[in-house]
N, C-alpha and C positions, 0 to 999 in steps of 0.2 A: 357504488358510489351514491352518496346521499343527494337526493334532489334538493335544489335550492327552492325555498318557499317565498314567494312574493305576495304580500297582502296589499291589495289596491282598495283604498277607501274613496268612494265618490258620492257626490250628492246630485250628479246629473248636470251641474252648472258647467259653464265654459271652463272654469278652473278644474273641476273634477274630470272633465274630458281631456284636458291637457295632461293631467296626472296619469290617466289611462294610457294616452299615447306615449308619454315619457317612460312609463313602466315597460312598455314593449321594447325599448332599447336595452333593457336589462334581462330580457327573457332569452334563454337558450331553450328552444322547444324540446330538445331531447333531455334536458337536465333541469327543468323548472316546473314547479307546480304553482299555479295561480289561484288565489281566492280573491273574489271581488265582493266587497260588502258595501251596504248603505244602511245608515241608522236613521230612525225617525223617532221624534219625541212623542210619547204618549200624550193624549189629551187629558186634561184633568177636569173631572166633573166637580162642579162647585156646589152641588147640593140641590135641594128641592125647591128653592125659592123660585117662584114663577117668573121673576124678572130675569132669570138666567135661562139659557137653553136647556131643553130636556136631555136626559141621558141618552136617548135615541140619537140626538143630533151629534153628541159627542162621539158616540160609537161610529156614526157614519163618517165623521171627520177622520177619526183614527183609521178606519178601514180605507178611506181615500188616500191617506198618507202612506199606508202600507202598500197599496196598489201602485202608487207613484214610485215608491222605493223599488218595488219589484221590477218595474219598467226600466228603472235606472240601471240596475245590475245586469239585466238581460241585454240591454242596449250596449253596456260596457263590454260584456262577454262576447257579443257579436263583433265589437270593434277589435278586440284582442284576436279573436279567431280570424278575422279578415287580414290581419298582418301576417299570419302564418297559415295560409290556406291549405297547404299540402302537408302540414304536420299534425301529429296526434297529441297536441298540447292539451294537458289536463287543466281545465279551468272550471272552478266551481263558483257558485254565487250564494250569497246569504243576505237576508234582510234582518236587521236587528232592531228591536224596540228598546230605546233608551237614549241617553245622552251620547252624542257622536264620539267625543274624545274618549270617554271611558270605555265605550263598546269597542272602539278601534283598538285600544291598548289591551283590553282583556282578550279580544279575539286573537290578536297577534301573539299574545303570551300562550294561550291555550292551544293554539294551532302550531306553535313553535316557528313563527315566521322569521325569516332571515332579514327581510326588508319590508318596510311599510312605505307605500307611495301614497301621498295625499296632496291635494291641491291646497292652495292658499288664496283666500279672498283678499288678504292684505288689509282688511278692515280692522278697526279697533281704536283703542284710546290713542289719540294724536297720531293716527296713521302708522301704527306699529308695522314692522316688517312682515309679521306673520299674523294670520287670523287666529282667533282664540282656540279653535279646534286643533289646527296644525301646531300651534305653540304648545298646547298641553300634550300632544302626542310626542313631539320633539323632547320635551323635558321629562316625560314619564315612561316612555316605551323602553323595553329591555332589549330591543334590537335596533339596527340601523334604521333611519328614517330619511326619506327623500321628500322634500317639500317642493312642489312644482308651482311656480308662478305662471300666470297665463302668458302665453307666448303670442 
């Protein structure tokens, strides 16, 4: 029997944590593989003009963003494992450099995810129902998507 693959995308916010918790309701530890991802945007070096920060500062900022994302996926994995303490649930994590929506969609497709679980901040133009990342994922993913609002 083919294992069900659930991709959880989180940014470490309360909304992302709610998505992790909600995803656990869809996990059958004996028949589910879980991948938890977090994406961070690369910093853009604007040149050598002395009025801008040096490339070293941009590199430090980017490394800090990556470190934060690593902590986010590790904490999410611990949260999932704590829901299934006596099970041998397979959970992997990955931090991806790039725009969140694109990276979530691309990873889900390349990993052959059956379900993407993502939180929604609900921000946006005139209080849209979905945040821009979750909206893009819903409209462009090739698998099912569960958008979790903060509970």
